C-alpha positions, 0 to 999 in steps of 0.5 A, a space after each residue: 659244843 664247849 661249855 665253861 661251868 661256874 666253880 660252884 656248879 663244878 664243886 656241887 657236881 662233884 660232892 652232891 647229886 642233883 642238877 650240877 651232877 647231871 651237868 658233869 655226867 653230860 660232859 662225861 657222856 660227850 654231850 659237850 666239852 668241858 673247858 677251863 682256863 689254865 689260870 682257873 685250873 692252877 688256882 683251883 689246884 693250889 686252893 685244894 692243896 692249901 685246904 687239904 
């Protein structure tokens, strides 16, 4: 199964514990495949470079 997570869920899962973090752990465990479009990945990468 594949899943696209909301950006807020991704960021929350990386920064804090809780349900969003559990979603990321489930993907890491192979319960589903986390997918992302090239456009959103490039946009997220660009924004993280700008805010750093």
